[in-house]
C-alpha positions as CSV (number, residue, x, y, z in Angstrom):
1,M,132.3,121.0,87.8
2,G,135.9,121.5,88.7
3,M,138.0,119.6,91.1
4,N,136.9,119.7,94.7
5,D,133.6,121.3,94.0
6,H,130.9,120.9,96.6
7,A,127.1,121.2,96.4
8,L,125.1,122.0,99.6
9,A,121.4,121.5,100.0
10,L,119.1,122.5,102.9
11,D,115.5,121.6,103.2
12,V,113.8,123.5,106.1
13,G,110.8,121.5,107.4
14,G,108.5,122.1,110.3
15,T,110.5,120.1,112.8
16,F,113.9,119.6,111.3
17,T,116.2,121.3,108.8
18,D,117.8,118.5,106.7
19,V,121.3,119.2,105.3
20,I,123.4,117.3,102.8
21,L,126.8,118.2,101.4
22,V,128.3,116.3,98.5
23,S,131.7,116.7,96.8
24,N,132.2,115.7,93.2
25,D,134.9,113.1,94.2
26,G,132.3,111.1,96.1
27,D,132.4,112.4,99.7
28,L,129.0,112.9,101.4
29,W,128.0,114.4,104.7
30,T,124.5,114.7,106.2
31,T,123.1,116.3,109.3
32,K,119.9,117.6,110.8
33,A,119.4,120.9,112.7
34,S,116.3,121.9,114.7
35,S,114.0,124.2,112.7
36,V,113.0,127.6,114.3
37,P,109.5,128.3,113.0
38,A,109.6,131.9,114.3
39,D,112.7,132.6,112.1
40,P,113.4,129.8,109.6
41,S,116.6,131.4,108.5
42,R,118.1,130.5,111.9
43,G,117.5,126.8,111.2
44,F,119.0,127.3,107.8
45,F,122.3,128.8,109.1
46,D,122.5,126.4,112.1
47,G,122.4,123.7,109.4
48,V,125.1,125.4,107.3
49,D,127.4,125.9,110.3
50,K,126.9,122.4,111.5
51,I,127.7,120.7,108.2
52,L,130.7,122.9,107.5
53,G,132.1,122.0,111.0
54,L,131.3,118.3,110.5
55,S,132.9,118.1,107.1
56,G,135.8,120.6,107.5
57,V,134.9,122.0,104.1
58,T,135.5,125.8,103.8
59,A,132.9,128.2,102.5
60,D,134.8,129.0,99.3
61,A,134.8,125.3,98.3
62,I,131.0,125.3,98.0
63,T,130.1,125.9,94.3
64,S,126.3,125.6,94.4
65,L,123.6,126.0,97.1
66,F,120.1,124.6,96.9
67,H,117.2,125.4,99.3
68,G,113.7,124.1,99.8
69,S,111.5,126.0,102.2
70,T,108.1,126.0,103.8
71,V,108.1,129.8,104.4
72,A,105.5,130.5,101.7
73,T,103.4,127.3,102.6
74,N,103.2,128.2,106.3
75,A,102.4,131.8,105.7
76,I,99.4,130.8,103.5
77,L,98.2,127.9,105.7
78,E,98.4,130.0,108.9
79,G,96.9,133.1,107.3
80,R,100.0,135.1,108.1
81,G,100.4,136.8,104.7
82,A,101.1,140.5,104.6
83,R,98.2,143.0,104.7
84,T,97.1,142.9,101.0
85,G,94.9,145.2,98.9
86,M,93.5,144.4,95.5
87,L,92.5,146.3,92.4
88,V,89.7,144.8,90.3
89,T,87.6,145.7,87.3
90,D,84.5,147.7,88.2
91,G,81.8,145.3,89.4
92,F,84.1,142.5,90.5
93,K,84.7,143.5,94.2
94,Y,83.3,140.2,95.5
95,V,85.2,137.8,93.1
96,L,87.1,136.2,96.1
97,E,84.0,136.1,98.4
98,I,81.8,134.4,95.8
99,G,84.5,131.9,94.7
100,R,83.1,128.6,93.5
101,A,79.5,127.6,94.5
102,E,80.3,124.0,95.5
103,V,81.2,122.7,98.9
104,P,84.6,120.9,98.6
105,R,84.2,117.1,98.1
106,R,85.9,116.0,101.3
107,E,83.9,118.3,103.5
108,N,80.7,117.7,105.5
109,L,77.9,119.4,103.6
110,F,76.2,120.7,106.8
111,A,79.2,121.6,108.9
112,W,81.4,123.3,106.2
113,V,82.2,126.9,106.8
114,K,83.6,129.0,104.0
115,P,87.2,129.8,104.8
116,S,88.1,133.5,105.2
117,R,89.7,134.9,102.1
118,P,93.2,136.2,101.9
119,V,91.9,139.7,101.0
120,P,88.7,141.0,102.7
121,P,86.2,143.1,100.6
122,R,87.1,146.3,102.4
123,L,90.6,146.1,101.0
124,I,89.4,145.5,97.4
125,V,88.9,148.6,95.2
126,E,87.3,148.8,91.8
127,V,88.7,150.6,88.7
128,P,86.6,151.6,85.7
129,E,88.1,149.6,82.8
130,R,87.0,146.7,80.6
131,V,88.8,144.4,78.2
132,L,86.8,141.8,76.2
133,L,87.6,138.1,75.8
134,D,89.4,138.6,72.5
135,G,91.6,141.4,74.0
136,T,89.8,144.4,72.5
137,V,89.4,147.3,74.9
138,E,85.7,148.2,75.5
139,R,86.4,150.8,78.2
140,V,89.7,152.6,78.5
141,M,91.1,152.6,82.1
142,D,90.3,155.7,84.0
143,E,93.8,156.6,85.3
144,D,92.7,159.4,87.6
145,A,90.2,157.0,89.3
146,C,93.1,154.4,89.5
147,R,95.3,157.0,91.3
148,V,92.4,157.8,93.8
149,V,92.0,154.2,94.8
150,A,95.7,153.7,95.0
151,R,95.8,156.5,97.6
152,R,92.9,154.9,99.4
153,L,94.8,151.6,99.7
154,K,97.9,153.6,101.0
155,A,95.7,155.2,103.7
156,L,94.5,151.7,104.6
157,G,98.1,150.7,105.3
158,V,98.5,147.8,102.8
159,E,102.0,146.2,102.4
160,A,101.1,144.5,99.1
161,V,98.7,145.0,96.2
162,A,97.3,142.4,93.7
163,V,96.0,143.7,90.4
164,V,93.4,141.4,88.7
165,F,91.5,142.9,85.8
166,L,89.0,141.0,83.6
167,H,90.6,139.2,80.6
168,S,94.0,140.7,81.3
169,Y,95.6,137.5,79.9
170,A,94.2,138.5,76.5
171,N,95.5,142.1,76.8
172,P,97.6,143.1,79.8
173,T,98.0,146.9,79.0
174,H,95.6,148.1,81.7
175,E,97.1,145.9,84.4
176,R,100.6,147.1,83.5
177,R,99.6,150.7,83.6
178,A,97.8,150.2,86.9
179,G,101.0,148.7,88.2
180,D,103.0,151.8,87.2
181,I,100.5,154.1,89.0
182,L,100.7,151.9,92.1
183,R,104.5,152.0,92.2
184,E,104.4,155.8,92.0
185,E,101.7,156.1,94.8
186,L,102.9,153.2,97.0
187,P,106.6,152.9,96.4
188,E,107.1,150.7,99.5
189,A,104.4,148.1,98.7
190,E,104.9,144.9,96.8
191,I,102.9,144.8,93.6
192,S,101.6,141.6,91.9
193,L,100.0,141.6,88.5
194,S,97.8,138.7,87.4
195,C,99.3,138.9,83.9
196,D,102.7,138.0,85.4
197,V,101.5,135.5,88.0
198,L,98.8,133.4,86.1
199,P,97.7,134.8,82.7
200,V,95.0,132.2,82.2
201,F,91.2,132.4,82.4
202,R,88.9,131.5,85.4
203,E,88.6,134.7,87.4
204,Y,88.4,133.2,90.9
205,E,91.6,131.0,90.5
206,R,93.5,133.8,88.9
207,S,92.5,136.3,91.6
208,M,93.4,133.8,94.3
209,A,96.8,133.0,92.9
210,T,97.6,136.8,92.5
211,A,96.3,137.7,95.9
212,L,98.3,134.9,97.6
213,N,101.4,135.8,95.7
214,A,101.0,139.4,96.8
215,G,100.5,138.4,100.4
216,V,103.6,136.1,100.7
217,Q,105.9,138.3,98.6
218,P,106.9,140.7,101.4
219,I,107.5,137.6,103.7
220,V,109.5,135.7,101.2
221,G,111.4,138.9,100.3
222,R,112.4,139.5,103.9
223,Y,113.4,135.9,104.4
224,I,115.5,135.8,101.2
225,G,117.1,139.1,102.4
226,R,118.1,137.4,105.7
227,L,119.5,134.4,103.8
228,R,121.6,136.8,101.5
229,D,123.0,138.7,104.5
230,G,123.9,135.5,106.4
231,L,125.5,133.9,103.3
232,A,127.6,137.1,102.7
233,E,128.7,137.1,106.4
234,R,130.0,133.5,105.9
235,A,131.6,134.4,102.5
236,L,129.4,131.8,100.8
237,A,129.3,133.3,97.3
238,A,128.1,130.2,95.4
239,P,125.1,130.5,93.0
240,F,122.0,130.0,95.1
241,Y,118.8,128.3,93.9
242,V,115.3,127.9,95.5
243,M,113.0,124.9,95.0
244,K,109.7,125.5,93.2
245,S,106.4,123.6,93.6
246,N,106.8,122.3,90.0
247,G,109.9,120.2,90.9
248,G,112.4,122.7,89.3
249,V,114.4,125.5,90.9
250,F,114.7,129.2,90.3
251,S,116.9,132.1,91.5
252,P,116.1,134.1,94.7
253,E,115.4,137.2,92.5
254,Q,112.6,135.3,90.8
255,A,111.4,133.8,94.1
256,E,110.9,137.3,95.5
257,R,108.6,138.2,92.6
258,Q,106.8,134.8,92.1
259,S,106.6,133.7,95.7
260,I,103.5,131.6,95.1
261,Q,105.7,129.2,93.1
262,M,107.3,128.1,96.4
263,A,104.0,127.0,97.9
264,L,104.9,123.2,97.9
265,S,108.7,123.6,97.8
266,G,109.6,121.0,100.4
267,P,107.3,118.0,99.4
268,A,108.2,118.7,95.7
269,A,111.9,118.1,96.6
270,G,111.1,114.8,98.2
271,V,109.3,113.6,95.0
272,R,112.3,114.8,92.9
273,G,114.6,112.8,95.3
274,A,112.5,109.7,94.9
275,S,112.7,109.9,91.1
276,Y,116.5,110.3,91.3
277,V,117.1,107.3,93.6
278,G,114.6,105.3,91.6
279,A,116.5,106.0,88.4
280,L,119.8,104.9,90.1
281,A,118.0,101.6,91.0
282,G,116.6,101.3,87.4
283,I,113.0,101.9,88.5
284,E,111.1,104.6,86.5
285,D,107.4,104.1,87.6
286,I,107.0,104.9,91.3
287,V,104.3,105.8,93.8
288,T,106.0,107.8,96.6
289,I,104.9,108.0,100.2
290,D,106.7,110.5,102.4
291,M,105.5,109.9,106.0
292,G,106.7,112.4,108.6
293,G,105.6,113.3,112.1
294,T,102.3,115.2,111.2
295,S,101.4,114.4,107.6
296,T,102.0,112.0,104.7
297,D,102.5,113.2,101.2
298,V,101.8,110.8,98.3
299,S,102.7,111.3,94.6
300,L,103.2,109.5,91.3
301,I,106.3,109.3,89.0
302,R,105.9,107.8,85.5
303,D,108.9,107.2,83.2
304,G,111.1,109.0,85.7
305,V,109.0,112.2,85.6
306,P,106.8,113.4,88.6
307,A,103.1,114.0,87.7
308,V,102.3,117.7,87.6
309,T,98.8,119.2,88.1
310,K,97.3,122.7,87.5
311,D,94.3,121.9,89.8
312,G,96.2,121.7,93.1
313,E,95.3,123.3,96.3
314,I,97.0,124.7,99.4
315,G,94.9,124.5,102.5
316,P,91.4,125.7,101.6
317,Y,92.5,127.7,98.5
318,P,92.8,126.6,94.9
319,L,96.4,126.8,93.5
320,S,96.3,126.9,89.7
321,V,100.0,127.2,89.0
322,P,101.8,124.0,87.8
323,I,102.8,122.0,90.9
324,I,103.9,118.4,91.4
325,D,100.7,116.5,92.1
326,I,101.0,115.8,95.8
327,H,98.1,114.3,97.8
328,T,98.5,115.1,101.6
329,I,96.7,113.4,104.4
330,G,96.9,114.0,108.2
331,A,98.7,110.7,109.1
332,G,102.2,110.6,110.6
333,G,104.2,109.2,113.4
334,G,102.7,111.8,115.8
335,S,99.0,111.1,114.7
336,I,96.9,110.6,117.8
337,A,94.7,107.5,118.3
338,S,91.4,107.9,120.1
339,V,88.1,106.1,120.6
340,T,84.8,107.9,119.6
341,E,81.7,107.9,121.7
342,Q,80.3,105.2,119.3
343,G,83.2,103.0,120.1
344,A,85.1,103.5,116.8
345,L,89.0,103.7,116.8
346,I,90.2,106.7,114.8
347,V,93.8,107.8,114.1
348,G,94.7,111.4,113.1
349,P,94.4,114.0,111.7
350,R,95.1,115.4,115.1
351,S,98.9,115.2,115.8
352,A,101.1,115.5,118.8
353,G,103.7,117.2,116.6
354,A,107.2,117.7,117.9
355,D,106.0,119.3,121.1
356,P,104.8,117.6,123.3
357,G,105.2,114.8,120.9
358,P,104.2,111.1,121.3
359,A,103.7,109.8,124.9
360,C,107.0,107.8,124.7
361,Y,109.1,111.0,124.3
362,G,108.3,111.8,127.9
363,K,107.8,115.5,127.1
364,G,104.3,115.7,128.5
365,G,102.4,114.1,125.7
366,E,99.6,111.9,127.3
367,E,97.7,110.7,124.2
368,P,98.8,107.6,122.3
369,T,100.3,108.1,118.8
370,V,101.4,105.8,115.9
371,T,105.0,106.0,117.2
372,D,103.8,104.7,120.6
373,A,102.1,101.8,118.9
374,N,105.3,101.0,116.9
375,L,107.3,101.1,120.1
376,V,105.0,98.8,122.1
377,L,105.2,96.3,119.2
378,G,109.0,96.5,119.3
379,R,109.3,97.9,115.8
380,V,111.0,101.2,116.9
381,P,114.2,100.8,118.8
382,P,114.1,102.3,122.4
383,H,116.8,104.8,121.3
384,L,116.4,107.2,118.4
385,L,119.0,109.3,116.5
386,D,121.7,106.8,117.6
387,G,121.0,107.2,121.3
388,E,120.5,111.0,121.4
389,M,116.8,110.4,122.2
390,V,115.7,107.7,124.7
391,L,112.0,106.5,124.3
392,D,110.0,105.1,127.2
393,P,107.9,102.0,126.4
394,A,106.1,102.2,129.7
395,L,104.7,105.6,129.0
396,A,103.6,104.4,125.5
397,E,101.9,101.4,127.0
398,A,100.1,103.4,129.6
399,A,98.8,105.9,127.0
400,I,97.5,103.1,124.7
401,R,95.9,101.2,127.7
402,R,94.1,104.3,129.0
403,F,92.8,105.8,125.7
404,V,92.4,102.8,123.5
405,A,92.6,99.4,125.1
406,E,90.4,100.0,128.1
407,P,87.6,101.9,126.3
408,L,87.4,99.1,123.7
409,G,87.8,96.2,126.2
410,I,90.9,94.7,124.5
411,D,94.6,94.2,125.5
412,V,97.3,96.7,124.8
413,I,99.0,94.7,122.0
414,S,95.7,94.3,120.0
415,A,95.1,98.0,120.5
416,A,98.5,98.9,119.1
417,E,98.0,96.5,116.2
418,G,94.6,98.2,115.6
419,I,96.2,101.7,115.5
420,L,98.7,100.6,112.9
421,K,96.0,98.9,110.8
422,I,93.9,102.0,110.7
423,V,96.8,104.4,109.9
424,N,98.0,102.0,107.2
425,N,94.5,101.8,105.7
426,N,94.3,105.6,105.6
427,M,97.6,105.7,103.7
428,V,96.5,103.0,101.2
429,G,93.5,105.2,100.5
430,A,95.8,108.1,99.7
431,L,98.0,105.8,97.5
432,K,94.9,104.9,95.5
433,V,93.9,108.5,94.9
434,V,97.1,109.1,92.8
435,S,97.0,105.7,91.1
436,V,93.9,103.6,90.9
437,E,91.6,106.6,90.7
438,K,93.6,107.8,87.7
439,G,93.1,104.4,85.9
440,L,96.6,103.0,86.8
441,D,97.4,99.6,88.1
442,P,99.6,99.5,91.3
443,R,101.3,96.3,90.0
444,D,103.0,98.4,87.3
445,F,104.7,100.6,90.0
446,A,107.2,100.3,92.8
447,L,106.4,102.0,96.1
448,C,109.1,104.3,97.4
449,A,108.7,104.9,101.2
450,F,110.7,107.7,102.9
451,G,110.4,110.4,105.5
452,G,111.2,109.4,109.2
453,A,108.2,107.0,109.5
454,G,107.7,105.8,105.9
455,P,110.1,102.8,105.9
456,M,108.5,101.4,109.1
457,H,105.1,101.1,107.4
458,G,106.3,100.5,103.8
459,G,106.2,96.7,103.8
460,E,102.6,96.5,105.0
461,L,101.6,99.3,102.6
462,A,103.2,97.6,99.6
463,R,101.3,94.4,100.3
464,Q,97.9,96.1,100.9
465,F,98.3,98.4,97.9
466,G,99.4,95.6,95.6
467,T,102.8,96.8,94.3
468,R,105.5,94.2,93.6
469,R,108.5,96.2,94.8
470,L,109.3,98.5,97.7
471,L,112.2,100.9,97.5
472,I,113.7,102.4,100.7
473,P,116.3,105.1,99.8
474,C,119.7,105.1,101.6
475,Y,118.8,108.3,103.6
476,P,115.0,108.2,103.9
477,G,114.8,111.0,106.4
478,I,116.8,113.5,104.2
479,L,115.5,112.5,100.8
480,C,114.0,116.0,100.3
481,A,117.5,117.6,100.7
482,L,118.9,115.0,98.3
483,G,116.2,115.8,95.8
484,L,117.3,119.4,95.7
485,L,120.7,118.2,94.3
486,A,118.8,116.4,91.5
487,T,116.9,119.3,90.0
488,D,117.1,121.6,87.0
489,L,116.0,125.2,86.5
490,Q,112.4,125.2,85.4
491,Y,110.0,127.9,84.3
492,D,106.4,127.5,83.2
493,F,104.5,130.0,80.9
494,A,100.8,129.8,79.9
495,R,98.3,132.0,78.1
496,T,94.6,131.5,77.5
497,R,93.7,131.7,73.7
498,I,90.3,130.0,73.3
499,Q,90.1,128.1,70.0
500,R,86.7,126.7,69.1
501,A,86.3,123.8,66.7
502,P,86.5,123.6,63.7
503,N,87.9,127.1,63.1
504,Y,91.2,126.8,64.9
505,D,93.3,130.0,64.2
506,L,96.7,128.3,63.5
507,A,98.4,131.7,63.0
508,D,97.2,133.0,66.4
509,M,98.3,129.8,68.1
510,A,101.8,130.0,66.5
511,A,102.1,133.7,67.4
512,T,101.1,132.9,71.1
513,F,103.7,130.1,71.3
514,Q,106.3,132.5,69.9
515,A,105.5,135.1,72.5
516,L,105.6,132.4,75.3
517,E,109.0,131.1,73.9
518,R,110.4,134.7,74.0
519,D,109.4,134.9,77.7
520,A,111.0,131.5,78.3
521,E,114.2,132.4,76.5
522,A,114.4,135.7,78.5
523,A,114.0,133.8,81.8
524,L,116.8,131.4,80.8
525,D,119.0,134.4,79.6
526,T,118.6,136.0,83.1
527,E,119.8,132.7,84.7
528,G,122.7,132.6,82.3
529,V,121.8,129.1,80.8
530,A,123.9,128.1,77.8
531,S,121.9,127.4,74.7
532,E,122.9,123.7,74.5
533,R,121.4,123.2,78.0
534,R,118.0,124.6,77.1
535,R,114.9,122.4,76.7
536,I,111.6,123.8,75.6
537,G,108.4,121.7,75.9
538,R,105.0,122.7,74.5
539,S,101.5,121.6,75.6
540,A,97.9,122.7,75.5
541,D,94.8,122.4,77.7
542,L,91.9,120.9,75.8
543,R,88.2,120.0,76.5
544,Y,85.1,118.9,74.7
545,A,82.9,121.9,73.9
546,K,80.7,122.9,76.9
547,Q,82.9,120.8,79.3
548,G,83.9,122.4,82.5
549,V,87.4,120.9,82.9
550,E,90.4,120.7,80.6
551,I,93.2,118.1,80.4
552,T,96.8,119.0,79.4
553,V,98.2,117.3,76.3
554,E,101.8,117.6,75.1
555,I,102.5,118.9,71.6
556,P,105.3,117.1,69.8
557,G,107.6,118.8,67.2
558,D,108.1,122.5,66.6
559,G,105.5,124.0,64.2
560,I,101.8,124.5,64.4
561,D,99.9,123.2,61.3
562,T,96.8,121.3,60.5
563,G,98.7,118.0,61.0
564,S,100.1,118.8,64.4
565,V,96.7,120.1,65.6
566,A,95.0,116.9,64.3
567,R,97.5,114.8,66.2
568,L,97.0,116.9,69.3
569,I,93.2,116.3,69.2
570,E,93.7,112.6,68.6
571,A,96.0,112.5,71.7
572,F,93.4,114.4,73.7
573,H,90.7,111.7,72.8
574,D,93.2,108.9,73.8
575,L,94.0,110.6,77.2
576,H,90.4,111.3,77.9
577,E,89.6,107.6,77.3
578,R,92.4,106.5,79.7
579,L,91.3,108.9,82.4
580,Y,87.5,108.7,82.1
581,T,87.0,105.3,80.2
582,F,85.3,107.0,77.2
583,A,86.1,109.4,74.4
584,D,83.6,111.1,72.0
585,R,85.8,111.2,68.8
586,D,83.1,113.1,66.8
587,A,82.5,115.9,69.4
588,P,84.0,119.3,68.8
589,V,87.2,119.9,70.9
590,E,88.2,123.3,72.2
591,I,91.8,124.4,72.7
592,V,91.8,126.6,75.8
593,N,95.3,127.4,77.2
594,L,98.7,127.2,75.5
595,R,101.7,126.3,77.7
596,I,105.5,126.3,77.5
597,S,107.9,124.7,80.0
598,A,111.5,125.9,79.8
599,T,114.2,123.9,81.5
600,G,117.9,124.8,82.0
601,V,119.7,121.5,82.6
602,M,122.1,121.8,85.5
603,D,125.2,119.8,86.6
604,K,124.2,117.0,89.0
605,I,126.4,115.6,91.7
606,D,126.3,111.8,91.8
607,L,125.5,109.9,95.0
608,P,128.6,107.9,95.8
609,A,128.4,104.2,95.1
610,I,129.0,101.9,98.1
611,D,131.3,98.9,98.5
612,T,130.0,95.6,97.1
613,V,129.8,91.9,98.0
614,P,128.6,89.1,95.7
615,E,124.9,89.5,94.9
616,G,122.7,87.7,97.5
617,T,125.4,87.4,100.3
618,P,123.4,87.2,103.5
619,A,124.1,90.3,105.7
620,A,125.3,89.8,109.3
621,P,122.9,90.9,112.0
622,S,124.2,93.1,114.8
623,G,121.7,91.9,117.5
624,R,118.1,90.8,118.1
625,R,114.9,92.4,119.4
626,R,111.5,91.2,120.5
627,V,109.2,92.4,117.7
628,H,105.5,91.8,117.1
629,L,104.9,91.0,113.4
630,E,101.9,89.3,111.9
631,G,100.1,88.5,115.1
632,A,102.9,87.3,117.4
633,F,106.1,88.3,119.2
634,A,109.4,86.8,118.0
635,E,113.1,87.4,118.5
636,V,113.9,89.2,115.2
637,P,117.4,89.9,113.8
638,I,118.5,93.6,113.7
639,Y,120.8,95.0,111.0
640,R,122.6,98.3,111.0
641,R,122.0,100.1,107.7
642,E,125.5,101.6,107.5
643,N,127.0,98.1,107.7
644,L,125.2,96.9,104.5
645,K,127.1,96.7,101.3
646,A,125.7,96.5,97.7
647,G,124.5,92.9,97.1
648,H,123.7,92.1,100.7
649,A,120.5,90.2,101.1
650,I,118.2,90.2,104.2
651,S,115.3,87.7,104.6
652,G,112.3,88.8,106.7
653,P,111.3,88.9,109.4
654,A,114.1,91.5,110.1
655,I,114.5,95.1,111.3
656,V,117.1,97.6,109.7
657,D,118.0,100.4,112.1
658,Q,119.7,103.6,111.0
659,L,120.1,107.2,112.3
660,D,117.0,108.7,110.8
661,T,114.5,105.8,110.5
662,T,113.8,102.1,110.9
663,T,112.9,99.7,108.1
664,V,110.6,96.7,108.8
665,V,111.1,93.6,106.5
666,L,108.1,91.3,107.0
667,P,108.1,87.5,107.0
668,G,108.1,86.4,103.3
669,Q,109.9,89.5,102.1
670,T,113.5,89.8,100.9
671,A,115.6,93.0,100.9
672,I,118.6,93.4,98.5
673,T,120.9,96.4,98.9
674,D,121.6,98.2,95.5
675,A,124.8,99.9,94.4
676,Y,123.8,103.2,96.0
677,G,122.7,101.8,99.3
678,S,118.9,101.7,98.6
679,L,117.0,98.6,99.8
680,V,114.8,96.9,97.2
681,I,112.3,94.8,98.9
682,T,110.2,92.1,97.2
683,D,107.8,89.4,98.3
684,T,109.5,86.1,97.9
685,E,106.2,84.5,97.0
686,A,105.3,87.1,94.4
């Protein structure tokens, strides 16, 4: 980067749009703008205008722009995708309706209702054609019939069409030809081919990914169009990148065609931010917890790399593209506490959201929330956003008394404690899903708590979960925006080529990898990535013969030969043993999917280091507050986060207030500020 270069990142969330601007000579500005769910581009440009005004930086000084967005996520979750039609192989009209036979694990067997599908059967048309598993054509596609059904879809007024033919990952010629015919007959519609979106086996998952991609493509396309127009008006001509669910970024042109890759854009940026701040603090193994107003996202980072899954989900639908493995639960600052008829206290998943919000906001919310409980116990200051927002403890107390304390016959303080215990317990359950349930020991990891509400609960969560260190980033509320500045370009390519033991076809595997590498190089060419900045990684999905699930194993080195395949299978046995406690080393192993990830390494802007004091110097408190910790009220010292310098130590009990969050340091815990302003909290006894 040249002198006076600036990188700008905006993360558009449900309530706030977080903005961060960093210059390469160490200046940093942050702000928040209100999101406008009806038109997210308005929140985006309010944020751009606000930060340029605040910093005095001109549009031409911005050399790169990064964006994380929930546009695709919300369109899918709220069922607001475009009207989508679908072309399938003759006989497969009900592929989406049939789906998978099982009821999802977390659902009640008797009350579960199958969610409505993104494309109803009346908009799914069949085409006479058939490709076999090995790619040979059994029945040549009937082009005239394809034209007839294309016209039928046009008459039905579809805005987007998904094409999913059987085994098209083995031979995509029919799908490509059908795409050409659709473009001639429906020039105004968006077309998605499964051989582009997800060329791997499992009909239902591939159909779902392609249908969702088609449905969000027009919405994402229009949104990116509005961003382009607004950036042009402001003469912001910097290269522009969009966050993907896999933790990398890609260009807006790719985002318009592969919109489904943006499904978890925002939460993925938060995990990327956590791995970046962790690396600055010298911590590589982290469990992240991002607690906002409505939900909490939990994820795992090992050796500095976020865990990625191909068995993710978005709402009720499977999402089989590579995404950062994020487990989401309905627990946030706005989660509502209530008492059931049986006299049990429950918290969430219902949320008061931003409007009307918790009772203490005084905006008409009557029911008690987690934020109200924190306020009654003195943990939240009575003024948020540095006094912009005044909270009313009396309203919080009245709500807790009416809905929790009186029905249970206990006092308000015990009720507030109970609310926090339950929400913390729910979150520890989520932390265990990504760690203990995968055979990992929490003691080997640090917990990174962020989001507006994460730092307030982090101390108690770390103790219950059993991790030895707690990391609170310098800007916990805007870590997602910071994460955007720490990403690389990233593309994933996969193809199903089933290889059954012991006759692995090495030549076929090598040829498939070469084809995938050509696709990867072409994508990096389009993005203009210099050859020395390219990184290509190879992996494969393996399973024991007759098994129903695969696990992904990395393939070291370049070539494919008997030695590398033997090492791959050995690594599969080892990983299977770690995940499931056993390995059958004599059983035949199938190689199912071959995968390539292509990375274009980008310039990173560094977080500025802060001023230092000798390590362990006690920080000076700015005041005191009555806070209820560990069963009793006490006058607890309050520290301002912006006054802390690197090396400052704080002994609990203490509270650290800042613009976008409050950190609770419990009795017996010590917090040390690191060189970049993060707090590293440890138990003094541990």
